[in-house]
N, C-alpha and C positions, 0 to 999 in steps of 0.2 A: 663619541665626544658629547659631553653634556655641558651646557653653558647656562647658568642661572644668573641673570643680570638684574641688579637692583639699581635704579637710577633716581637721584634726587635732584630737583631743579633748584638752582641758586641764581642770584643776580648776575647777569652777564653784561659787560660793556657793549654798547651798540655797535662799535666798530673798532678796528685796530687790533694789534696783537693782544692775546689774552693768556695770562698765566693761571693755571689751575692745578691744585693738588688733588690727586685721586687716591682713594684707599682701595687696595686690592686684598681680598681674602679668597681662600680656596679650600676645597675639600678634595684631596687631602691638603693640609697646609705644607709649607715648604716648597711649593711649586715654583718653577722658574717663570719670571715675567720678562718678556722681550717685546720691544717696539719693532714692528716689521713694516712700518711705513717708510719705504726707501731701504737704506742699509739696515740689516737686522742688528739690533743693539740690546744687549743684556742689561736689564735694569736692576734686578734683585730677586729675592725670593719672598713669597707670601708668608705671613701678612706683611704688607708693604704700603707705605705712603710715598708718593712720588709726585713732583711738580712738573707739569708739561707746559710747553710754550705752543700755543695755537696761533696760527696766522690771523684768524678772525673768529667771530662767534659761530660761524657755520663750518669751521674746519673739522675734519674727522681723522682720527689716528687709529691704526689697526694694531691690536695688542695680541700676542700669542702667550698662552698659559700652558706650561708643559711640566709633566712629572713622570718619572720613570715608572713604567707599568700602566700608564694611562694614555688615552688618545689626546692629542693636542686640541686645545680650544682656542679659537680666534674670535675676539670680540672687537667692537668699535667703540671708541670714546669720543666725546665732544666736550666743549667748555661747559655743557650742562651736566656732565657726569660728575657725581660726587663720590660714589662708591660702587664697587662691583663685588659680587660674590659668585665665584665660578666653581661649579661642582663638576669635576672631571669624571669621564666614563672609564671604568676599568677595562683594560684591553682583553679581548678574547684571544685565544691561542689555538691555532690549527696546525696540524702536521700534514703536509700535502706531498703526494708522490711527484717526482720530477716528470715521469712519463707513465703511460698506462702499464708498462712492464714493471714498474717499481711499486705497484700496489702490494701491500703485505697483509697477512691475516689480521682481522679485527682485534683479536686478543693480544697479539704482539704489539699492534699499534697502541692499544690501551696501556700496556705496561711501559712502553717507551714514553708515552705522553705523561704518565704519572711522575716519573723521575724528573722529566724535563720541567714540568710545572713547579715542582718543589724548588728546583734550581732558580727558575725565573722569578718566583715569588720572593725568595730570599734576596736575589739580585736587585729587584726593584725597591725593597725596603732599605737596603744599604745605600742605594744611589738615587733616592727619590728626588732630590734637588739638583742632581748632576746633569751635565749636558749630554747624557747618553741614554738610549732607550732601546728596548728590544723590539723587533718586528713582531707582528701578531701572527706570523706563520713561520714554520720551519720547512725545510725541504728534505725528503727522504728518498734514497735511491739504493738500488742493489749494486754491489760491486763484487762480482764473483760469488763466493760463499759468504760474504759479509754484507752488512747493511751500514750505510753511511748516513748520518743525520747532521744536517747543516743548520745551525742556529745563527740568525742574522741580528746584529746590533748596529744601530746607527749613532753617529756622533757628529757634532758640528765640525766642519773642516778646520776652523781656527783652534779647536781643541785636540786635533790630531795632525800636527805638522810632520810631514814626511820628507826628508831630503831626497834629492834626485839620485844620490849615490849612498848605498847602505853597506857597511862593511862588518857589522856585528849584530847580535840579537838584543842589544841593550834597549832599543826602543820597544821591542816586543815584550821584554821582561818588565819594563816600567809600567806599561799599560796593563799587562796581565796582573801584576801585583795590585795595581790601583783599582781595577774594575772587577776582576773575576776570581782571584785566588781565594778569597774568604768564602765565596759561595760554592766552591768546587766540592766541598765535603758532602753536599746534598745530592751530587750525582753518584748514586750508589748502584753498583752493578748487581750485587747480590748473587743469588743462585738461580734467578729466573732464566729458563732456557731461551726465551725470546730476546734476552739481552746479551747472550753469550757471545754473539758475533757482531756486536754493535760498536762502531767507531763514531765518535762525536767530533764535529768540527765547529769551531766558533769563529765567525767572521765579524770583525769590527770594521765598519765601512764609513768613510767620510766622503761625501760627494760635493763637488763644486756648487756654490750657490745654495747649499742645503738641500739639493735635490734628493727626493726620497728613493730608497731602493725597494720600495714596497711591491713593485710589480716585476720583480726579477724572475720568479720561477716559471716553469712551463704550465702553470695553472693560473688562470685569470682571477684576480682577487678584486672585488668591488666593495664600495661602501654604499649602503642603502640608508638614506636619510629618514629619520623618524622623529616625530614631535609629540610630546605629551604636555598637558596642562593640569596643574594642581592648585587647589584653593584651600588656604588655611586661615583661621581667624580666631581672635580672642576678644577680651573686653576693650582692647585699645586699637586694634588694627585688623585689617583684612588684606591678606597678601595673595596675589595671583602669581604663580610661578610657571613659566613656560620652559620646558626642558627639550632641548634639541640634541640628538646624538646620531651617530652613524654606526650601524650594525654591519659587521663583516659578513659578506656572503661570497660564495665561490661558484665559479662556472668552470667545470673541468674540461676545458678545451685542449689542454696539454700541449699546445703549440703556439703560445703567444710569443711574438718576437719584440725585442726592445731595440730602438734605433738611436738611443741617446749618444751624443758625442762629447759629453762633458768629461771632466777629469775626476777620477775616483782613486782613492787609496784604500787598501785593505790590509789589516793585520789578521793573519790566519793562524789559528791554533788547532792542532790535532790532539785529541785526548784519547788515550789508550788505557786498557785495564792495568791496574797495579799488579804487583807480583802476587798478592793475596787473592786477586781476581774478584775483589769486593767493591772497589772504588775505581775512579778514573784518575789518571795523572797526566800532566802536560808532557807530551811526547815529542812533537815536531812543530815547527813554526815556519812562517813565510811572510814576506811583505810583497804585495802585488800592486801594480799601478795599471790603470786603464785610461788612456787618453786617445780620443778620436778613433775609438774601436780597435786600438792596438794594445794588446796585453803584454806587460813586461814584468817579469819576476825580478824584484830588486834584491831579494835575499831569501834563502831557504836553508833550513838547518840540515835537511837531507834531500838528496836528488828526487825530484818529482813531487815534493810537498805542495808546491805552488799550483800544480795541475788541478787541485781540488778547490781552487778559488771560486767563490760565488760570482765573481765578476765575469766569468766565462759566459754567464747568461746575458751579458750586455752585448756580446759580439754578434754582429749581424750575420744571420743565416747559420749560426752555430747552435 
């Protein structure tokens, strides 16, 4: 996560409620701007001017800047803030084995990673300002003579309402067409032997209170905070820029348990080789709910599809 903040001081009333307009710019542009002081509230997309009401001259509001394919940036604004320029850090991407038994040869992993990165890069370009983002890791596991790759995508709960009773695949189809269908062509199976037995699962997950599903797999994923300072100047000004970002690091413990008791909904898509064996096509679907560590399959297009749910990683001692 990179945040570059430029603040200009303006006249502020000595006391009482303060109204202040703030200009938001970002790199890339089109990023989502959300107020997260209290209830998370979507404001708009950059570049954006927005007027805030502060309770006093010392009030502080927290703002989240998000773009698909980038780490979120959280900044603080006060009545002294005039404008902000936020430079977001591009997400790294790792493919991690679910257990030690799921480690595959390095060359196979490299081939799988290559087609996945093409898919994710196209996905992020198409959905830059949307309320959806991919996780910076995927989970790979062996299933008999096949390899299963699970890609995780997160979406705000308000943008993925799931009824308690589901009788058809209409919700799955709508979200597939909206988010994934146009990027599917980049998942090319080709003739590579390492891709011959690969199945791909896409999990679109919405968590209550916007809780992240970042720590789901059996490999502990951490963020390491780093800071850099740059100085640039011309005939008119000298600008000091402090860049703060979080670099993804992994600790292969393989046995990390998650004990959350929140409510999660997952739309699960299984992709299989097409008849020509060169590309992938949507094959099976499921809708899964997890509440208080109890997993429930609300819908599945074929028996057993829901068993591949990424939400099984939430269940205590599983």
